[in-house]
C-alpha positions, 0 to 999 in steps of 0.5 A: 455468546453472540446471537445473530443480531449482535453478530450482524450489528458488529459486522455493520459497525466494522463496515461503517468504520472501513468505509469512513477510512476508505473515503478519507484515504481515496480523497487524500492528495498525498504529494500535498499531505505527505510530501516528505518521509524521514525514513527509507521508503520502498514501494512494491507495486503491481502493474495489474493493481486495479485498487491502487493504480500504478500510474498514480503511485509512480507519480506520487513516488516522483514527488516524495522526498525520503533519505532512501527511496526505491520503487519496485514494479511487478508487471504481472502482479496486482494489489497483493504483490506480497502474496503474489510474488513472495519469493521475489519480494524476499529476494529484493528485501535481502539483496537490495534493501537490507544489504544497502542499509 
């Protein structure tokens, strides 16, 4: 059974690992590090996303090479597009992605 001290320690450890990953992720130059993907790729981006700026994502998408690629922009969605627009996402997947593969 966990006591307060061990719970606090586990939370701090989790935050440390998250911060380490986050620091690496935000400093990556994706067009340089990952210019090509060997499978279909689809970006679902909310234009009101303040965590992953849509302009940066769109610029990366322009340089990305993949067998099939498509970007879906949502004017009135933020970072959690899949939670904010589940019906629209489902429709896109069924009608535009699955039907095309």
